[in-house]
C-alpha positions, 0 to 999 in steps of 0.5 A: 448859195446853199446846196439844195441837193437831197442828202437823204438815203433811199431808205430815209426817202422811202420812210418819208413817203410812207409817213406822208401816205399814212398822214394822207390816209388819216386826212382822207378818213377824217374827210370821209367821216365829216362828209358822211350823211350821218355825221352831217345829220348828227351835226345838224341835230346838235346845232338844233338842240343847242339852239333850242336849249339856248332859246328855252334858257332865254325864255325861262329867264324872261318868264322868271323875270316877268313872274318876279315882277308880277309877284313884286306887285302883289307881295312886299319885300318881306313876303306879306301880301299887299292887300290894297292890290290883291283884294281888287284883283280878287274881286275882278277875278270872282266877278269874271268867273261869276259872269262866265258861270252865268253865261254858261248856265244861260246857254244850257237853258 
C-alpha cells in the first residue's frame, strides 16, 4: 500500500490554501457577473439580435429567390425582355390603373 501521509511543509500547505482561495474568489466573481441582471439582459438582447439577424438573412434570401424567379419569367437568359409575357401584364396593369382612376373619379362626383 502507498503511504497517504502528507509530506508537504506547513508553508506549502498555506500556499496551496491561498491559491485555492484565490481560485474560489475568481470563480465566485465569474458567477456574480453571470447572474448579474445586466449580464442576463445583455445575453438576452444578444440572442434576440442574433435571431433577428438570422431571420432577416433567411427572409432576404427567400425574397431574392422570388425576385429572381419573377425576373426570369419576364427576361430571357441574355437580359432581353420577353415581350410575349411583358405586354399582356402591362396591359392588365394599365387596365387596373384605369379602373381605379374611374372609380375614384366617380366617388368624387
